[in-house]
N, C-alpha and C positions, 0 to 999 in steps of 0.2 A: 591041316587047318581044321579047327573045330567048327561044328555047324553053327554055334552061336556067334563066333567071330565072322563067319561068312555072311550071316544075316546082318551084322553090324556094318560090315564093309559095303554090302549091297544097299543098305538103307542110306549110308553116307553118300554113296555114289548117286543114288536116286535123288537125294536132297541137293547135292551139288549140281547135278544136271538140271533139276527143276529151278534152282536159283539162277543158273546161267541163262536158262530159257526165259525166265521172268525178266531179268535185266535186259536181255536181247530184245524182247518185245516191248516192255513198258518202261525201261530206264530213260534217263535224260537224253541219251544218245541212241536210243533203241529204234526199232523199226517204225513204231507209231510216230515218234518225234520226227523221223526222217520223212514219212509220208506227209506230215503237217508242213514241213519245210518245203517239200516239193510243191504242194498246193499253194503255199504262200509265194513261191517263186513264180508260178504260173500266173497268179493274180497280179503280181508286180509287173511282169512282162506285158500283160494286157494293159495295165495302166500306163506303162511307158509308151506302148504303141499308140494308145489314145492321145496321150500328151504330145507325142511327136507329130501326130496328124493335126492336132489343134495348133501346134506351134507353126507347122507348115502353112496352114490356112491363114493364121495371123500374119505371118511374114508376107504372104501373097497380098493380103488386105493392105498392109503397110506400103508395099511396093505400089499398088494401084493408087492409094491415096497420095503418094508422093509424085507419081508420074502420069496419072490419067486425070486430067482436069475435069472432063465430063463426069467421071465417076465421083470425084471429090464433090462436085457441085450437087449431084444427085443425093449423096449421103448427107451433105450439110442441109439441103432442103428438106429431106425426110426427117432428120433428127431434130433440127432446130425450127421446123415449121417456117422456113423462110421462103420468100417468093422473089421472082425477078422483078425488076422495075415495071410498074404499071400492071402488075399481076395480083389478083386477089387470092388469098389463102383462106379456105373455109375449114373450120375446126368443128367436129361433131363430138358430142359427149357419148361415151360408151354406156350401154345399158347392162353392164355386167354386175 
């Protein structure tokens, strides 16, 4: 092998290795894209957990509203400013 052809082969191999490394790190399916997907998955799992918790709380609230008359009365009185017969309800303006 001539020294000049050895240099050409070495240069081509270095170029190919560099290109493969570039694609591996920065390509559409490279390591950086993979890290981004992992982070997105973690964020989505956290959102799912939060939504499942909220869903459970809402289901519990619905159950109580359907089956607990005292709780239903309390909620209605608070949200609609209603009172019992012969009861006065005072409303105060907020200074916010």
